Each structure stands twice: as C-alpha cells, then as structure tokens.
C-alpha positions in Angstrom: 34.5 -124.3 34.0 31.9 -122.1 32.3 33.6 -119.6 30.0 32.4 -116.2 28.7 32.4 -117.7 25.2 29.9 -120.4 26.2 27.7 -118.1 28.2 27.4 -115.7 25.3 26.7 -118.4 22.8 23.8 -119.7 25.0 22.5 -116.2 25.5 22.7 -115.3 21.8 20.9 -118.5 20.9 18.1 -118.0 23.3 17.7 -114.3 22.5 17.7 -114.8 18.7 15.3 -117.7 19.2 12.9 -115.4 20.9 13.3 -112.8 18.2 12.7 -115.4 15.5 9.6 -116.6 17.2 8.2 -113.1 17.5 8.8 -112.5 13.8 7.4 -115.8 12.8 4.2 -115.2 14.7 3.7 -112.1 12.5 4.7 -113.9 9.3 1.3 -113.2 7.6 1.9 -109.5 7.6 4.9 -109.1 5.3 7.7 -111.2 3.7 10.1 -109.3 5.8 8.8 -111.1 8.9 9.4 -114.5 7.5 12.8 -113.6 6.1 13.8 -111.9 9.3 13.0 -115.1 11.3 15.0 -117.2 8.8 17.9 -114.8 9.1 17.8 -115.1 12.9 17.9 -118.8 12.7 20.9 -118.7 10.3 22.8 -116.5 12.8 21.9 -119.1 15.6 23.3 -121.8 13.3 26.5 -119.7 12.9 26.8 -119.3 16.7 26.4 -123.1 17.3 28.6 -124.4 14.4 31.5 -122.0 15.2 31.7 -123.2 18.8 35.0 -125.0 19.7 33.3 -128.2 20.7 32.0 -130.5 18.0 28.2 -131.1 17.5 28.2 -134.3 15.5 26.0 -135.1 12.5 23.7 -132.1 13.1 26.6 -130.0 11.9 25.6 -130.6 8.3 22.1 -129.1 8.3 23.1 -126.4 10.7 26.1 -125.5 8.5 23.8 -125.3 5.4 21.6 -122.8 7.3 24.6 -120.9 8.5 26.2 -120.3 5.1 22.9 -119.1 3.8 23.0 -116.1 6.2 24.5 -113.6 3.7 21.9 -114.3 1.1 19.1 -114.2 3.7 20.4 -110.9 4.9 20.3 -109.5 1.3 16.7 -110.8 0.9 15.7 -109.4 4.3 17.1 -106.0 3.3 15.1 -106.0 0.1 11.9 -107.0 1.8 12.4 -104.2 4.4 13.3 -101.4 2.0 11.6 -102.2 -1.3 7.9 -101.6 -1.4 6.0 -104.4 -3.1 8.9 -106.9 -2.8 8.0 -110.5 -3.7 10.2 -113.6 -3.6 11.1 -114.8 -7.1 12.8 -117.9 -8.5 16.1 -116.0 -8.9 16.2 -115.4 -5.2 15.9 -119.1 -4.5 18.6 -119.9 -7.1 21.0 -117.3 -5.5 20.4 -118.7 -2.0 20.9 -122.3 -3.1 24.1 -121.3 -4.9 25.5 -119.7 -1.7 24.6 -122.8 0.3 26.3 -125.2 -2.1 29.5 -123.2 -2.4 29.4 -122.6 1.4 29.1 -126.3 2.2 31.9 -127.1 -0.2 34.0 -124.4 1.5 33.3 -125.6 5.0 33.8 -129.3 4.5 36.3 -129.4 1.7 38.7 -126.7 0.4 38.1 -124.4 3.4 39.7 -126.9 5.8 43.1 -126.5 4.2 42.9 -122.7 4.5 42.0 -122.9 8.2 44.8 -125.4 8.9 47.4 -123.4 6.9 48.0 -126.2 4.3 45.8 -125.0 1.5 46.8 -125.5 -2.2 46.4 -122.8 -4.8 43.1 -124.2 -5.9 41.8 -124.2 -2.3 42.9 -120.6 -1.8 41.2 -119.5 -4.9 38.0 -121.4 -4.0 38.0 -119.9 -0.5 38.6 -116.4 -1.9 35.7 -116.9 -4.3 33.3 -117.9 -1.5 34.4 -115.0 0.8 34.0 -112.6 -2.2 30.5 -113.9 -2.8 29.5 -113.5 0.8 30.9 -110.0 0.9 29.0 -109.2 -2.3 25.6 -110.2 -0.8 26.3 -108.1 2.3 27.3 -105.1 0.2 24.2 -105.6 -2.0 22.1 -105.4 1.2 23.8 -102.2 2.2 23.3 -100.8 -1.2 19.6 -101.7 -1.0 19.3 -99.6 2.2 21.3 -96.7 0.8 19.9 -96.3 -2.7 16.3 -95.6 -1.5 17.2 -93.3 1.4 16.7 -90.0 -0.6 13.1 -90.9 -1.7 11.9 -92.8 1.4 9.0 -91.0 3.1 8.7 -93.4 6.1 10.7 -91.8 8.9 11.3 -94.9 11.0 12.4 -96.8 7.9 14.8 -94.0 7.0 16.4 -94.2 10.4 16.7 -98.0 10.0 18.4 -97.5 6.6 21.0 -95.1 8.1 21.6 -97.4 11.0 22.1 -100.5 8.8 24.4 -98.7 6.4 26.6 -97.3 9.2 26.5 -100.4 11.4 27.3 -102.9 8.6 30.0 -100.6 7.1 31.7 -100.3 10.5 31.4 -104.1 11.2 32.8 -105.0 7.8 35.8 -102.7 8.3 36.7 -104.5 11.5 36.1 -107.9 10.1 38.3 -107.2 7.0 41.0 -105.8 9.2 41.0 -108.9 11.5 41.0 -111.3 8.6 43.8 -109.6 6.8 45.8 -109.6 10.0 45.1 -113.3 10.6 46.1 -114.1 7.0 49.4 -112.1 7.3 50.3 -113.6 10.6 49.1 -117.1 9.8 46.9 -117.3 13.0 43.3 -117.8 14.1 41.0 -115.0 15.4 41.9 -114.2 19.0 39.4 -115.5 21.6 38.8 -112.0 22.9 37.6 -110.9 19.4 35.4 -113.9 19.1 33.7 -113.0 22.5 33.4 -109.4 21.3 31.7 -110.5 18.1 29.2 -112.7 20.1 28.5 -109.7 22.4 27.8 -107.5 19.4 25.4 -110.0 17.9 23.6 -110.3 21.3 23.4 -106.5 21.5 22.0 -106.1 18.0 19.4 -108.9 18.6 18.4 -107.4 21.9 17.8 -104.0 20.3 15.8 -105.6 17.5 13.7 -107.5 20.1 13.0 -104.3 22.1 11.9 -102.5 18.9 9.1 -105.1 18.4 7.8 -104.7 22.0 5.0 -102.1 22.4 5.1 -100.4 25.8 2.1 -98.3 26.7 2.6 -95.3 29.0 0.6 -95.1 32.1 -2.2 -92.6 32.5 -0.4 -90.7 35.2 2.3 -89.9 32.6 -0.3 -88.9 30.0 -1.9 -86.6 32.6 1.4 -84.6 33.0 2.5 -84.6 29.4 -0.7 -83.6 27.6 -1.7 -84.4 24.0 -2.4 -81.1 22.3 0.6 -81.0 19.9 -0.8 -84.0 17.9 -3.9 -82.1 16.6 -1.8 -79.0 15.9 0.6 -81.1 13.9 -2.2 -82.7 11.9 -3.7 -79.3 11.1 -0.3 -78.1 10.0 0.2 -81.1 7.8 -3.2 -80.7 6.2 -2.4 -77.0 5.4 0.9 -78.1 3.9 -0.7 -80.8 1.7 -3.3 -78.2 0.5 -0.5 -75.9 -0.6 1.4 -78.8 -2.2 -1.7 -80.0 -4.1 -2.5 -76.6 -5.3 1.0 -75.9 -6.7 1.4 -79.3 -8.1 -1.8 -79.0 -10.1 -1.6 -75.3 -11.1 2.2 -75.1 -11.7 2.8 -78.7 -12.6 5.9 -78.8 -10.4 6.1 -82.6 -11.0 7.3 -81.9 -14.6 10.6 -80.7 -13.4 13.4 -83.2 -14.3 15.2 -84.8 -11.3 12.9 -83.1 -8.8 13.9 -84.1 -5.3 11.9 -83.8 -2.1 14.4 -81.4 -0.8 13.9 -79.1 -3.8 10.2 -79.4 -3.6 10.3 -78.4 0.1 12.3 -75.3 -0.8 9.8 -74.4 -3.4 7.0 -74.7 -0.8 9.0 -72.8 1.8 9.0 -75.6 4.3 11.5 -78.1 5.7 12.2 -81.4 4.0 11.3 -83.6 7.0 7.9 -81.8 7.5 7.0 -82.4 3.8 8.1 -86.0 3.9 6.0 -86.6 7.0 3.0 -84.9 5.5 3.1 -86.8 2.2 3.4 -90.1 4.1 0.9 -89.3 6.9 -1.8 -87.5 4.9 -1.5 -89.1 1.4 -0.2 -92.5 2.4 2.8 -92.6 0.0 5.8 -94.4 1.2 8.2 -93.3 -1.6 8.6 -89.9 -3.1 9.0 -91.3 -6.6 5.6 -93.0 -6.3 4.1 -89.6 -5.4 5.6 -88.0 -8.5 4.5 -90.9 -10.7 0.9 -90.4 -9.5 0.8 -86.9 -11.2 3.1 -87.7 -14.1 1.3 -90.9 -15.2 -2.1 -89.3 -14.8 -1.1 -86.5 -17.2 0.6 -89.0 -19.5 -2.6 -91.0 -19.9 -4.6 -87.8 -20.8 -2.0 -86.8 -23.4 -1.7 -90.2 -24.9 -5.4 -90.3 -25.5 -5.6 -86.7 -26.8 -6.3 -86.2 -30.5 -4.0 -83.1 -30.4 -1.0 -85.2 -29.4 -1.8 -88.4 -31.3 1.2 -88.1 -33.6 3.6 -86.9 -30.9 6.4 -89.3 -30.0 6.0 -91.0 -26.6 9.6 -90.0 -25.8 8.7 -86.4 -26.2 5.8 -86.7 -23.8 8.0 -88.5 -21.3 10.6 -85.7 -21.4 7.9 -83.1 -21.0 6.8 -84.9 -17.8 10.2 -84.8 -16.1 11.6 -88.2 -17.1 15.2 -88.1 -18.5 14.7 -91.1 -20.8 12.0 -93.5 -22.1 13.0 -96.4 -19.9 12.0 -95.0 -16.5 8.8 -93.7 -18.0 7.8 -97.0 -19.6 8.5 -98.9 -16.3 6.6 -96.3 -14.2 3.7 -96.3 -16.6 3.4 -100.1 -16.8 3.7 -100.5 -13.0 0.8 -98.0 -12.5 -1.4 -98.7 -15.5 -0.7 -102.3 -16.3 0.4 -101.8 -19.9 3.0 -100.0 -21.9 2.3 -96.4 -23.1 2.1 -97.7 -26.7 -0.5 -100.3 -25.8 -2.5 -97.6 -23.9 -2.3 -95.2 -26.9 -3.7 -98.0 -29.1 -6.9 -97.7 -27.1 -6.9 -100.8 -24.8 -9.4 -100.4 -22.1 -8.0 -99.4 -18.7 -9.1 -97.3 -15.7 -6.4 -94.9 -14.4 -6.2 -93.9 -10.7 -5.9 -90.1 -10.6 -3.3 -88.3 -8.4 -4.4 -88.0 -4.8 -5.8 -84.7 -3.6 
C-alpha cells in the first residue's frame, strides 16, 4: 500500500531535483546558485536516508551529503546576503568537520541514542553534534538578520525577513518535538514526519516558483497602463539630486552611526523610497557602502593634504563618522586597496569618487 509518507518523499525528491537543476544551470552567475543547488541535493539526501526502508551501500555517500546540509545552509545564506562573498578554505574545513562528525554520529554513537541504549560518552557526542548543527543554522539566521538594516535591495530584504521568521518558527517546533521525544523516550510521531515532509515540499515549491518568470499578456497590459513607472523614476531622480546636494554641501555622511532611517528623516522622505532610490539610481546594494563612498573619498583628500599631514589617522576617522579606527581601516582598504598609513606615505593609487 502506498502511504502518504512515501508519496511525499517521492514528491519532495522530484521537486527539489528540479529546483537544484534550475539553480545549477545558472551556476556561472553567482556562488549562491551553486551552493543553493548543493543545499537542495543535501535535503534530498536527508529525505532518502530518513525513509523507513533501508537503501543499502548507497546510504554512506548519501548520509555524507545529508549531514552537510547545515553547513551548506550557512554558506548559502552568506552567499545570498553578503555582497562580494567568496568561498575560502575555512568554509571547506568547516563543512568537512560537520560531515566527519555527522557520519560518526549516524553510524556510531548516534545509534545508541536512537535505540535508547546510549552510554554517557554517546550522549555527549550526540549532544555535541546536534549543538554544532544548531550553531550553523543560527549562524545562517544571524547572517540574514545582521544586514537587514543596511540592505538596499528590497527583494533581498523581504527574503531576509522570511528566512529569519521561518527558520525561527521551524527551530522552535523542532526543539519542542525533540525535547518531548527525549523526555518520553520515544521516536517522532509519523504524523509529524509527514508534516515535516510537507513543509519541505511547500518551501521548495515556493522557491521554484520564484525562479520562474511569467510574462503578462498584452491584453492585461492594455487595461493596467504603464504611466506610474516613469513618474516613479522622475521622483527618484529628484530625491537623488536632493540627497547628493545635501551630502556634499552639509557632509551628512560625517554623522556617526548615521542610519538610512535617520537620513530619510533629514531629507523629508520615507525610508523605503530612499532605499529604493539609492539602489535603483546609484546602484548601491548596501547603505554602508554608500556612506563609505563619501567618507573614503574625503579621507583620501585629507590624508594627502599638507595641512593635515601631522594629524593622527584616528582623528580623521572620527571626523568622518567612524566610531573607531578598525572599521575605518577595513573600509579604506576594501575601497582603496591599501591601508590609510600606506596611502599617506604616497603609494600610487586612483580613488573612485562618490557617485553623483
């Protein structure tokens, strides 16, 4: 007899397989595409290896892929939300560490925990593994949350909020179920397993739909009109003109801890309109990068000025709105390619001015 569990496992496997293929076909665009495809495959591996029926020797490579899913989710979140993200050796080391500990858990000390015969060592090992997995998931949530205030890309902001809220709710349910299972000494109820599979299918289906571009027919275009687009563009250009004028004449960027909300209030506009204008008209994806463009341009002028040749670099950094030397040094090197001290010594470099 075909059960709901089996039907959902097949449906999730096919659906995530399609999503992984769609992401893989766009892998040359960004690292997020490749990591997203790998994460989909790791979830497929989880769906297959957690099935009641055995799958033979193929369980070993599939389990290795399955236990990597928390690290892949963390890397996927970084690639989505961190501009300029690049894979580094530390990322590979972290992923391999999760896989090794995960395989040890699944095929050694984890068995005793699942069978209710675990020793103290096995309990500690299982707890360490589960804590590591939770740590990677929380790190992914933190990656989404920490950049929300400065993100200028509206679609990405909505994705950050959805990921934080969705994962937080999911973790709350998972922790409650696991604590209950541990207290009662039982396995997860079949109904909850089916519900989890259904949730995975729904999330994958929503992600697949978001990648599909559907063009409206001309008969809809004819009734809806397209005039608001040009009006919006003109309004954005006027807002950018006012922003540029006040940034240059009043040096608003020098204000310490300046937020986009505070800047919007100074300009007499709404935050979402300013965010959209800076992103759409100037091309900045992050508000801090926008501020750095003004601050670092002025810093370069002052570091090369004879009038300020003896002034401490920290003093210049504080004048420009940085609360300490560390953030200033990092922002300066990221934009100019050298430290402020090296720049002051006179090493040749061409600095990109702030956008008009």
